[in-house]
KEKOL-690222 format. One line per 2 residues: for each residue y, x, z of C-alpha. Coordinates in Angstrom, 2 decimals, padded with zeros to 5 digits. Example, Ala and Ser with C-alpha at 12.3 -4.5 7.8 and 13.67 -1.06 7.14 Angstrom:
! KEKOL-690222
-004.50 012.30 007.80 ~ -001.06 013.67 007.14
***
This chain:
! KEKOL-690222
-009.04 -013.30 011.48 ~ -012.51 -014.74 011.22
-014.38 -014.35 008.25 ~ -011.89 -011.41 007.11
-014.37 -009.13 005.00 ~ -013.10 -005.44 004.66
-012.32 -005.88 000.71 ~ -010.20 -008.98 001.95
-008.24 -006.87 004.38 ~ -007.89 -003.98 001.60
-006.57 -006.40 -000.70 ~ -003.94 -007.51 001.78
-002.86 -003.91 002.63 ~ -003.42 -003.32 -001.03
-000.62 -006.21 -001.83 ~ 001.91 -005.39 000.83
001.75 -002.03 -000.44 ~ 002.58 -003.32 -004.11
005.52 -005.54 -002.24 ~ 007.27 -002.68 -000.97
006.93 -000.19 -003.87 ~ 008.00 -003.08 -006.43
011.22 -004.08 -004.04 ~ 011.44 -001.35 -001.12
014.35 000.87 -003.36 ~ 016.53 -002.41 -003.88
016.18 -003.47 -000.26 ~ 017.26 000.11 000.44
020.23 -000.09 -001.68 ~ 021.12 -003.30 -000.35
021.15 -002.34 003.13 ~ 022.96 000.94 002.43
020.18 003.49 002.83 ~ 018.18 006.16 000.96
014.76 004.74 -000.13 ~ 011.89 007.40 001.47
010.17 008.48 -001.76 ~ 008.29 011.30 -000.16
006.79 009.09 002.41 ~ 005.68 006.57 000.05
004.15 009.01 -002.29 ~ 002.33 010.67 001.31
001.35 007.26 002.21 ~ -000.39 006.35 -001.29
-002.08 009.53 -000.48 ~ -003.10 008.66 002.04
-004.59 005.04 001.34 ~ -006.33 006.63 -001.41
-008.11 009.32 000.75 ~ -009.27 006.83 002.83
-010.32 004.14 000.78 ~ -012.23 007.33 -000.84
-013.88 007.88 002.47 ~ -014.51 004.20 002.95
-016.38 004.33 -000.48 ~ -014.13 001.54 -001.87
-013.05 002.06 -005.64 ~ -009.47 002.49 -006.38
-010.01 000.41 -009.50 ~ -012.22 -002.51 -008.73
-009.68 -004.85 -009.00 ~ -009.08 -004.78 -005.71
***
């Protein structure tokens, strides 16, 4: 992980979150379980709070 910047780490985590948001419901249906929408909402709120605490704007193209 040499050379990994905070912005790069944030981008990677947000990319994973986007992937889950876009495909999680489909995967849940395919495997026969309910998608945890309340958990997703709580996680997104937590991430937004942490990014704000780190002074990383949510809308800066990360």
